[in-house]
N, C-alpha and C positions, 0 to 999 in steps of 0.2 A: 349448776348446769350452764348458766349464762357465762360465768367467768371462764369455764372450761371451753365452751364453744368459741368465745372471743379469742382465747389463747391459741386454740388450734387453727382458727381461721387466719390469725395474724402470723403464726409460724408457717402456714402454708402459702399464704398470698404475699407475704412480705418479701421473702427472697425471690420468688417468682417475678413479682412486679419490678423489683430493683434490677433483676437480670434482664428482663425485657426492655426496660428503660436504658440500661447500659448498652445493650445491643443496638437499640434504635438511635441513641444519641451518643452518650459518653458515660463512662463509669462514674464520673464526678456528678453528673446530673442525676443518675440513679440513686447514688448514696445521699445526695442532698434531698431528693424526694422522700427517701425513707426517713431522714431526720426531720423533715417538715411535719410528719405525723406527731412527733413529740411536741412540737410547738402548739399544734391544735389541741392536743390532750392537756397541755399546761394551761392554755387559755380556758378550756372547759372546766378544769379544776378551779381556777381562779373565780370564774363565774359561779360555780357551785358554792364556793366558800363564802360568797357574799350573803347567801340566804341560809347558811347552815344554822346560825344562832336562832334566827326566827323560826326555822323549821323545827328545831329541837324543843323550843319553848312551847310550841303549839301542837306538838304531836299527840298529846292526850286528848285535847279538844277535837282535833281532826279525826282521831280514831273513834271517839264517841259520836261525832256527826256522821261517820260512815257506818254506824251501827255495831261497832265492836263492843263486846262486854269487857269493861275495865274495872278491875278491882283494886284495892288499896296497895297490893304488892306491885302492880304494874305501874302505878303512878309515881313510884319512887325513883 
């Protein structure tokens, strides 16, 4: 549901925002503003990749600490 919501919001607000910016300033500025979102997403992905290995190795311990019932098949 989260991914679907983000997709619909992006498809609705993206063209609208770029259109409003292009009317207010210039089409070039609107398009560059739309592309800048990709830069923000790329930086966020790089930051997430830094902790991915540590998060994967401690996922079972964190689940047990949160009270999850973990059996042998889940730990594999």
